[in-house]
TIPADREN-680839 format. One record per atom (N, C-alpha, C, O): atom name; y, x, z. Coordinates in nm, 2 decimals. Atoms other than C-alpha are relative to their C-alpha. Example, Ala and Ser with C-alpha at 12.3 -4.5 7.8 and 13.67 -1.06 7.14 Angstrom:
SITE   atomo       py       px       pz
SITE       N    -0.12     0.09     0.00
SITE      CA    -0.45     1.23     0.78
SITE       C     0.12     0.09     0.00
SITE       O     0.12     0.19     0.07
SITE       N    -0.11    -0.09     0.00
SITE      CA    -0.11     1.37     0.71
SITE       C     0.11    -0.08     0.08
SITE       O     0.22    -0.03     0.09
END
This chain:
SITE   atomo       py       px       pz
SITE       N     0.10    -0.08    -0.01
SITE      CA     0.05     0.57     0.19
SITE       C    -0.03     0.14     0.10
SITE       O     0.00     0.25     0.05
SITE       N     0.03    -0.11    -0.06
SITE      CA    -0.05     0.82     0.45
SITE       C    -0.08     0.12    -0.06
SITE       O    -0.18     0.11    -0.13
SITE       N     0.06    -0.12     0.08
SITE      CA    -0.11     1.19     0.37
SITE       C     0.01     0.07     0.12
SITE       O     0.11     0.07     0.19
SITE       N     0.01    -0.08    -0.12
SITE      CA    -0.23     1.42     0.63
SITE       C    -0.04     0.17    -0.09
SITE       O    -0.15     0.18    -0.15
SITE       N     0.03    -0.11     0.04
SITE      CA    -0.25     1.78     0.49
SITE       C     0.01     0.13     0.05
SITE       O     0.12     0.19     0.08
SITE       N     0.02    -0.14    -0.10
SITE      CA    -0.39     2.10     0.67
SITE       C     0.02     0.12    -0.09
SITE       O     0.02     0.13    -0.21
SITE       N     0.00    -0.15     0.03
SITE      CA    -0.35     2.47     0.63
SITE       C    -0.01     0.06     0.10
SITE       O    -0.02     0.01     0.21
SITE       N     0.01    -0.10    -0.11
SITE      CA    -0.36     2.78     0.80
SITE       C    -0.15     0.03     0.03
SITE       O    -0.17     0.09     0.13
SITE       N     0.13    -0.05    -0.02
SITE      CA    -0.73     2.84     0.77
SITE       C    -0.06     0.11    -0.08
SITE       O    -0.01     0.11    -0.20
SITE       N     0.03    -0.10     0.05
SITE      CA    -0.91     3.14     0.65
SITE       C    -0.10     0.07     0.07
SITE       O    -0.19     0.02     0.14
SITE       N     0.11    -0.06    -0.03
SITE      CA    -1.12     3.43     0.72
SITE       C     0.05     0.09     0.13
SITE       O     0.15     0.14     0.10
SITE       N    -0.02    -0.05    -0.08
SITE      CA    -1.08     3.61     1.04
SITE       C    -0.11     0.06     0.10
SITE       O    -0.20    -0.02     0.13
SITE       N     0.11    -0.06    -0.08
SITE      CA    -1.30     3.86     1.26
SITE       C    -0.01    -0.08     0.16
SITE       O     0.08    -0.15     0.21
SITE       N     0.01     0.04    -0.14
SITE      CA    -1.43     3.76     1.60
SITE       C     0.06     0.05     0.11
SITE       O     0.03     0.16     0.15
SITE       N    -0.10    -0.07    -0.10
SITE      CA    -1.18     3.79     1.88
SITE       C     0.12    -0.03    -0.06
SITE       O     0.22    -0.03     0.02
SITE       N    -0.11     0.01     0.04
SITE      CA    -0.90     3.72     1.63
SITE       C     0.07    -0.17     0.04
SITE       O     0.03    -0.25     0.13
SITE       N    -0.09     0.12    -0.02
SITE      CA    -0.65     3.40     1.60
SITE       C     0.03    -0.07    -0.12
SITE       O     0.03     0.00    -0.22
SITE       N    -0.05     0.05     0.10
SITE      CA    -0.55     3.17     1.36
SITE       C     0.09    -0.13     0.04
SITE       O     0.06    -0.19     0.15
SITE       N    -0.07     0.10    -0.06
SITE      CA    -0.29     2.89     1.37
SITE       C    -0.01    -0.09    -0.10
SITE       O     0.03    -0.06    -0.21
SITE       N     0.02     0.10     0.09
SITE      CA    -0.38     2.56     1.20
SITE       C     0.12    -0.11     0.00
SITE       O     0.17    -0.15     0.11
SITE       N    -0.12     0.09    -0.02
SITE      CA    -0.11     2.31     1.07
SITE       C    -0.03    -0.11    -0.08
SITE       O    -0.08    -0.10    -0.19
SITE       N     0.04     0.13     0.03
SITE      CA    -0.13     1.96     1.01
SITE       C     0.15    -0.09    -0.06
SITE       O     0.22    -0.15     0.02
SITE       N    -0.11     0.07     0.02
SITE      CA     0.16     1.80     0.81
SITE       C     0.00    -0.18    -0.05
SITE       O    -0.06    -0.23    -0.15
SITE       N     0.03     0.14     0.02
SITE      CA     0.20     1.42     0.80
SITE       C     0.11    -0.09    -0.07
SITE       O     0.22    -0.11     0.00
SITE       N    -0.13     0.05     0.04
SITE      CA     0.42     1.23     0.57
SITE       C     0.08    -0.15     0.04
SITE       O     0.18    -0.21    -0.01
SITE       N    -0.06     0.14    -0.04
SITE      CA     0.47     0.90     0.75
SITE       C     0.13     0.02     0.10
SITE       O     0.15     0.10     0.19
SITE       N    -0.15    -0.02    -0.11
SITE      CA     0.83     0.84     0.92
SITE       C    -0.06    -0.05     0.13
SITE       O     0.02    -0.03     0.22
SITE       N     0.03     0.03    -0.10
SITE      CA     0.62     0.70     1.19
SITE       C    -0.09     0.06     0.08
SITE       O    -0.14    -0.01     0.16
SITE       N     0.07    -0.13    -0.05
SITE      CA     0.44     1.03     1.30
SITE       C     0.01    -0.03     0.15
SITE       O    -0.10    -0.05     0.20
SITE       N     0.00    -0.01    -0.15
SITE      CA     0.53     1.00     1.66
SITE       C    -0.07    -0.13     0.05
SITE       O    -0.09    -0.12     0.17
SITE       N     0.08     0.12    -0.02
SITE      CA     0.34     0.66     1.68
SITE       C    -0.13     0.03     0.02
SITE       O    -0.20    -0.04     0.09
SITE       N     0.16    -0.02     0.01
SITE      CA     0.02     0.81     1.63
SITE       C    -0.05     0.13     0.09
SITE       O     0.02     0.23     0.08
SITE       N     0.06    -0.08    -0.04
SITE      CA    -0.20     1.01     1.83
SITE       C    -0.08     0.12    -0.11
SITE       O    -0.15     0.07    -0.19
SITE       N     0.04    -0.08     0.11
SITE      CA    -0.32     1.35     1.61
SITE       C    -0.13     0.08     0.09
SITE       O    -0.12     0.14     0.20
SITE       N     0.13    -0.05    -0.06
SITE      CA    -0.67     1.47     1.68
SITE       C    -0.03     0.15    -0.12
SITE       O     0.03     0.17    -0.23
SITE       N     0.07    -0.08     0.06
SITE      CA    -0.86     1.80     1.54
SITE       C    -0.15    -0.03     0.00
SITE       O    -0.20    -0.09     0.10
SITE       N     0.11     0.00    -0.03
SITE      CA    -1.20     1.80     1.46
SITE       C    -0.08     0.08    -0.10
SITE       O    -0.04     0.09    -0.21
SITE       N     0.09    -0.12     0.11
SITE      CA    -1.47     2.05     1.28
SITE       C    -0.10    -0.07    -0.03
SITE       O    -0.14    -0.18     0.02
SITE       N     0.11     0.06     0.06
SITE      CA    -1.75     2.02     1.08
SITE       C    -0.07     0.14    -0.04
SITE       O    -0.03     0.23    -0.11
SITE       N     0.10    -0.14     0.08
SITE      CA    -2.02     2.30     1.02
SITE       C    -0.11    -0.07    -0.07
SITE       O    -0.16    -0.18    -0.04
SITE       N     0.07     0.07     0.09
SITE      CA    -2.25     2.27     0.74
SITE       C    -0.12    -0.04     0.07
SITE       O    -0.17     0.04     0.15
SITE       N     0.14     0.05    -0.06
SITE      CA    -2.58     2.05     0.84
SITE       C     0.04    -0.03     0.13
SITE       O    -0.05    -0.02     0.21
SITE       N    -0.02     0.04    -0.15
SITE      CA    -2.40     1.94     1.18
SITE       C     0.11    -0.13    -0.04
SITE       O     0.16    -0.16    -0.15
SITE       N    -0.10     0.09     0.00
SITE      CA    -2.19     1.65     1.27
SITE       C     0.15     0.03     0.02
SITE       O     0.19     0.13     0.09
SITE       N    -0.19    -0.03    -0.05
SITE      CA    -1.80     1.63     1.30
SITE       C     0.03     0.00     0.14
SITE       O     0.02    -0.11     0.21
SITE       N    -0.01     0.02    -0.15
SITE      CA    -1.71     1.72     1.65
SITE       C     0.16     0.02     0.02
SITE       O     0.24     0.09    -0.04
SITE       N    -0.14    -0.02    -0.04
SITE      CA    -1.38     1.69     1.82
SITE       C     0.02     0.14     0.06
SITE       O    -0.06     0.21     0.12
SITE       N    -0.04    -0.14    -0.07
SITE      CA    -1.19     2.00     1.92
SITE       C     0.12    -0.02     0.08
SITE       O     0.13     0.04     0.19
SITE       N    -0.10     0.03    -0.08
SITE      CA    -0.86     1.87     2.04
SITE       C     0.10    -0.10    -0.03
SITE       O     0.11    -0.12    -0.15
SITE       N    -0.11     0.12     0.06
SITE      CA    -0.59     1.57     2.03
SITE       C     0.12     0.02     0.08
SITE       O     0.14     0.11     0.17
SITE       N    -0.15    -0.01    -0.08
SITE      CA    -0.25     1.52     2.17
SITE       C     0.06    -0.15    -0.05
SITE       O     0.05    -0.19    -0.17
SITE       N    -0.08     0.13     0.01
SITE      CA    -0.04     1.17     2.23
SITE       C     0.08     0.01    -0.11
SITE       O     0.11     0.11    -0.17
SITE       N    -0.15     0.01     0.09
SITE      CA     0.22     1.06     2.01
SITE       C     0.13     0.09     0.04
SITE       O     0.20     0.16    -0.04
SITE       N    -0.13    -0.08    -0.04
SITE      CA     0.50     1.22     2.24
SITE       C    -0.02     0.15     0.02
SITE       O     0.08     0.22     0.02
SITE       N     0.04    -0.09    -0.02
SITE      CA     0.28     1.51     2.31
SITE       C     0.00     0.05     0.16
SITE       O     0.00     0.16     0.21
SITE       N     0.02    -0.05    -0.17
SITE      CA     0.26     1.47     2.70
SITE       C    -0.14    -0.02     0.01
SITE       O    -0.17    -0.05     0.13
SITE       N     0.16     0.02    -0.04
SITE      CA    -0.12     1.42     2.69
SITE       C    -0.07     0.07    -0.11
SITE       O    -0.05     0.05    -0.23
SITE       N     0.09    -0.05     0.11
SITE      CA    -0.37     1.66     2.53
SITE       C    -0.15     0.00     0.07
SITE       O    -0.17    -0.01     0.19
SITE       N     0.15    -0.02    -0.03
SITE      CA    -0.75     1.70     2.55
SITE       C    -0.07     0.11    -0.07
SITE       O    -0.03     0.14    -0.18
SITE       N     0.07    -0.10     0.09
SITE      CA    -0.98     1.97     2.44
SITE       C    -0.14    -0.03     0.06
SITE       O    -0.17    -0.07     0.17
SITE       N     0.14    -0.04     0.02
SITE      CA    -1.35     2.02     2.37
SITE       C    -0.02     0.11     0.10
SITE       O     0.04     0.21     0.08
SITE       N    -0.01    -0.10    -0.07
SITE      CA    -1.47     2.21     2.67
SITE       C    -0.02     0.15    -0.04
SITE       O     0.00     0.25     0.03
SITE       N     0.07    -0.12     0.06
SITE      CA    -1.61     2.48     2.43
SITE       C     0.14     0.10    -0.01
SITE       O     0.15     0.22     0.00
SITE       N    -0.13    -0.04     0.07
SITE      CA    -1.23     2.54     2.32
SITE       C     0.11     0.03     0.15
SITE       O     0.21     0.10     0.15
SITE       N    -0.12     0.02    -0.08
SITE      CA    -1.04     2.49     2.66
SITE       C     0.03     0.17     0.05
SITE       O    -0.06     0.24     0.06
SITE       N    -0.06    -0.10    -0.02
SITE      CA    -0.82     2.80     2.74
SITE       C     0.00     0.09    -0.09
SITE       O     0.05     0.20    -0.07
SITE       N    -0.01    -0.10     0.16
SITE      CA    -0.87     2.96     2.38
SITE       C     0.12    -0.09    -0.08
SITE       O     0.20    -0.02    -0.14
SITE       N    -0.06     0.05     0.10
SITE      CA    -0.70     2.69     2.19
SITE       C     0.11    -0.09     0.05
SITE       O     0.09    -0.15     0.15
SITE       N    -0.13     0.07    -0.02
SITE      CA    -0.37     2.52     2.19
SITE       C     0.06    -0.12    -0.10
SITE       O     0.10    -0.09    -0.21
SITE       N    -0.05     0.14     0.08
SITE      CA    -0.27     2.17     2.05
SITE       C     0.13    -0.03     0.01
SITE       O     0.16    -0.07     0.12
SITE       N    -0.13     0.04    -0.04
SITE      CA     0.09     2.10     2.00
SITE       C     0.04    -0.06    -0.11
SITE       O    -0.03    -0.05    -0.21
SITE       N    -0.07     0.07     0.10
SITE      CA     0.31     1.88     1.79
SITE       C     0.18     0.01     0.02
SITE       O     0.25     0.01     0.12
SITE       N    -0.16     0.00     0.01
SITE      CA     0.69     1.88     1.65
SITE       C     0.02    -0.12    -0.08
SITE       O    -0.01    -0.11    -0.20
SITE       N    -0.02     0.12     0.04
SITE      CA     0.77     1.55     1.58
SITE       C     0.10    -0.03    -0.08
SITE       O     0.10    -0.13    -0.14
SITE       N    -0.11    -0.01     0.08
SITE      CA     1.09     1.63     1.41
SITE       C    -0.04     0.07    -0.13
SITE       O     0.04     0.07    -0.22
SITE       N     0.07    -0.07     0.14
SITE      CA     0.85     1.84     1.14
SITE       C    -0.07    -0.11    -0.05
SITE       O    -0.05    -0.15    -0.17
SITE       N     0.10     0.10     0.02
SITE      CA     0.59     1.56     1.14
SITE       C    -0.09     0.10     0.01
SITE       O    -0.16     0.11    -0.09
SITE       N     0.14    -0.11     0.02
SITE      CA     0.34     1.84     1.20
SITE       C    -0.07     0.02     0.14
SITE       O    -0.01     0.02     0.25
SITE       N     0.05    -0.01    -0.11
SITE      CA     0.09     1.89     1.45
SITE       C    -0.09     0.16    -0.01
SITE       O    -0.13     0.19    -0.12
SITE       N     0.06    -0.13     0.02
SITE      CA    -0.08     2.25     1.52
SITE       C    -0.11     0.03     0.08
SITE       O    -0.13    -0.04     0.18
SITE       N     0.11    -0.02    -0.11
SITE      CA    -0.38     2.39     1.66
SITE       C    -0.01     0.17    -0.02
SITE       O    -0.04     0.22    -0.13
SITE       N    -0.02    -0.13    -0.04
SITE      CA    -0.34     2.75     1.80
SITE       C    -0.16     0.05     0.05
SITE       O    -0.22     0.00     0.14
SITE       N     0.15    -0.03    -0.03
SITE      CA    -0.68     2.92     1.79
SITE       C    -0.03     0.17     0.03
SITE       O    -0.03     0.26    -0.06
SITE       N     0.04    -0.14    -0.07
SITE      CA    -0.75     3.25     2.02
SITE       C    -0.15     0.03     0.03
SITE       O    -0.24    -0.05     0.04
SITE       N     0.16    -0.07    -0.03
SITE      CA    -1.04     3.45     2.08
SITE       C    -0.13    -0.10    -0.08
SITE       O    -0.22    -0.16    -0.03
SITE       N     0.11     0.09     0.10
SITE      CA    -1.23     3.29     1.78
SITE       C    -0.14     0.08     0.03
SITE       O    -0.15     0.20     0.06
SITE       N     0.13    -0.06    -0.01
SITE      CA    -1.60     3.32     1.81
SITE       C    -0.07    -0.06    -0.13
SITE       O    -0.02    -0.16    -0.17
SITE       N     0.06     0.02     0.12
SITE      CA    -1.86     3.30     1.48
SITE       C    -0.03    -0.15     0.00
SITE       O    -0.03    -0.21    -0.11
SITE       N     0.03     0.13     0.03
SITE      CA    -1.94     2.95     1.59
SITE       C     0.09    -0.08     0.02
SITE       O     0.07    -0.19     0.07
SITE       N    -0.15     0.10     0.05
SITE      CA    -1.60     2.82     1.52
SITE       C    -0.02    -0.01    -0.12
SITE       O     0.03    -0.11    -0.16
SITE       N    -0.01     0.02     0.15
SITE      CA    -1.68     2.85     1.15
SITE       C    -0.04    -0.13    -0.04
SITE       O    -0.15    -0.17    -0.02
SITE       N    -0.01     0.13     0.01
SITE      CA    -1.62     2.52     1.03
SITE       C     0.10    -0.05    -0.10
SITE       O     0.19     0.03    -0.13
SITE       N    -0.10     0.04     0.04
SITE      CA    -1.42     2.32     0.83
SITE       C     0.10    -0.10     0.08
SITE       O     0.06    -0.21     0.13
SITE       N    -0.05     0.08    -0.11
SITE      CA    -1.15     2.17     1.03
SITE       C     0.11    -0.09    -0.07
SITE       O     0.19    -0.07    -0.16
SITE       N    -0.13     0.12     0.06
SITE      CA    -0.95     1.82     0.98
SITE       C     0.05    -0.06     0.11
SITE       O     0.00    -0.10     0.22
SITE       N    -0.07     0.11    -0.09
SITE      CA    -0.69     1.66     1.12
SITE       C     0.00    -0.14    -0.02
SITE       O    -0.01    -0.19    -0.13
SITE       N     0.00     0.14     0.03
SITE      CA    -0.68     1.30     1.19
SITE       C     0.14    -0.06     0.11
SITE       O     0.21    -0.02     0.20
SITE       N    -0.14     0.06    -0.09
SITE      CA    -0.43     1.04     1.30
SITE       C    -0.05    -0.13     0.04
SITE       O    -0.16    -0.17     0.00
SITE       N     0.04     0.14    -0.05
SITE      CA    -0.45     0.70     1.47
SITE       C     0.06    -0.03     0.10
SITE       O     0.11     0.04     0.18
SITE       N    -0.05     0.04    -0.16
SITE      CA    -0.34     0.47     1.75
SITE       C    -0.13     0.00     0.06
SITE       O    -0.21    -0.09     0.05
SITE       N     0.13    -0.03    -0.07
SITE      CA    -0.60     0.62     1.94
SITE       C     0.06     0.01     0.18
SITE       O     0.14     0.09     0.22
SITE       N    -0.03    -0.03    -0.11
SITE      CA    -0.59     0.57     2.32
SITE       C    -0.06     0.12     0.05
SITE       O    -0.14     0.18    -0.01
SITE       N     0.08    -0.14    -0.05
SITE      CA    -0.68     0.87     2.54
SITE       C    -0.12     0.01     0.04
SITE       O    -0.18     0.12     0.05
SITE       N     0.14     0.02    -0.06
SITE      CA    -0.99     0.75     2.67
SITE       C    -0.08     0.02    -0.17
SITE       O    -0.20     0.06    -0.17
SITE       N     0.10     0.00     0.15
SITE      CA    -1.13     0.75     2.26
SITE       C     0.04     0.13    -0.05
SITE       O    -0.03     0.16    -0.15
SITE       N    -0.01    -0.12     0.07
SITE      CA    -0.99     1.09     2.18
SITE       C    -0.08     0.06    -0.06
SITE       O    -0.04     0.12    -0.16
SITE       N     0.11    -0.11     0.04
SITE      CA    -1.30     1.26     2.11
SITE       C    -0.10    -0.07    -0.07
SITE       O    -0.20    -0.02    -0.11
SITE       N     0.08     0.09     0.09
SITE      CA    -1.44     0.96     1.93
SITE       C     0.08    -0.02    -0.17
SITE       O     0.19    -0.08    -0.19
SITE       N    -0.06     0.00     0.10
SITE      CA    -1.38     1.03     1.55
SITE       C     0.01    -0.14    -0.07
SITE       O     0.11    -0.14    -0.15
SITE       N    -0.02     0.09     0.06
SITE      CA    -1.43     0.68     1.43
SITE       C     0.13    -0.08     0.06
SITE       O     0.17    -0.18     0.00
SITE       N    -0.15     0.06    -0.01
SITE      CA    -1.09     0.59     1.61
SITE       C     0.11     0.04    -0.06
SITE       O     0.22     0.00    -0.04
SITE       N    -0.10    -0.08     0.09
SITE      CA    -0.90     0.79     1.39
SITE       C    -0.02    -0.10    -0.15
SITE       O    -0.12    -0.13    -0.21
SITE       N     0.01     0.05     0.10
SITE      CA    -0.78     0.62     1.10
SITE       C     0.05     0.07    -0.16
SITE       O     0.02     0.03    -0.27
SITE       N    -0.02    -0.11     0.11
SITE      CA    -0.64     0.90     0.88
SITE       C    -0.04     0.11    -0.01
SITE       O    -0.01     0.18     0.09
SITE       N     0.06    -0.15    -0.02
SITE      CA    -0.80     1.22     0.78
SITE       C     0.08     0.08    -0.10
SITE       O     0.14     0.03    -0.19
SITE       N    -0.07    -0.10     0.09
SITE      CA    -0.65     1.52     0.60
SITE       C    -0.14     0.04    -0.09
SITE       O    -0.25    -0.01    -0.06
SITE       N     0.10    -0.04     0.07
SITE      CA    -0.89     1.70     0.35
SITE       C    -0.09     0.12     0.05
SITE       O    -0.19     0.15    -0.01
SITE       N     0.03    -0.10    -0.06
SITE      CA    -0.97     1.98     0.57
SITE       C     0.01     0.13    -0.05
SITE       O     0.04     0.15    -0.17
SITE       N    -0.05    -0.14     0.03
SITE      CA    -0.93     2.34     0.58
SITE       C    -0.11     0.09     0.07
SITE       O    -0.15     0.06     0.18
SITE       N     0.11    -0.09    -0.02
SITE      CA    -1.20     2.62     0.59
SITE       C     0.06     0.09     0.09
SITE       O     0.17     0.15     0.07
SITE       N    -0.01    -0.10    -0.08
SITE      CA    -1.21     2.84     0.90
SITE       C    -0.12     0.09     0.03
SITE       O    -0.21     0.04     0.10
SITE       N     0.11    -0.08    -0.01
SITE      CA    -1.46     3.13     0.90
SITE       C     0.05     0.13     0.07
SITE       O     0.15     0.20     0.05
SITE       N    -0.04    -0.10    -0.09
SITE      CA    -1.50     3.36     1.18
SITE       C    -0.11     0.13    -0.02
SITE       O    -0.23     0.09    -0.03
SITE       N     0.11    -0.09     0.07
SITE      CA    -1.70     3.69     1.09
SITE       C    -0.03     0.08     0.15
SITE       O     0.05     0.10     0.24
SITE       N     0.08    -0.09    -0.14
SITE      CA    -1.92     3.88     1.38
SITE       C     0.02     0.15    -0.01
SITE       O    -0.03     0.22     0.07
END
């Protein structure tokens, strides 16, 4: 049974930073691409960032390029999302997702098989 558990969400002022973590219980963690998506109330789930199994390839939504960094530590079965210069529009539930996803499909939520329960990020203005 795959289990993805996110942590690190919270309340932060605009311009501040947060680091999200997602721990994965599988021993085959490095076989899977990991992605971060977010979903604001009343909106669809949107792609934020993704990283390949070995960490060599990353992808970002245009809205977060230069401010967010995705990374992974395969020895700890954990993926991170460092979020800097946060804006109020980043307020959403952030989800971690895993799957055998080709780089061409990183931005597609349905390409991922496993999902965490989400962690709330709130950015105040």
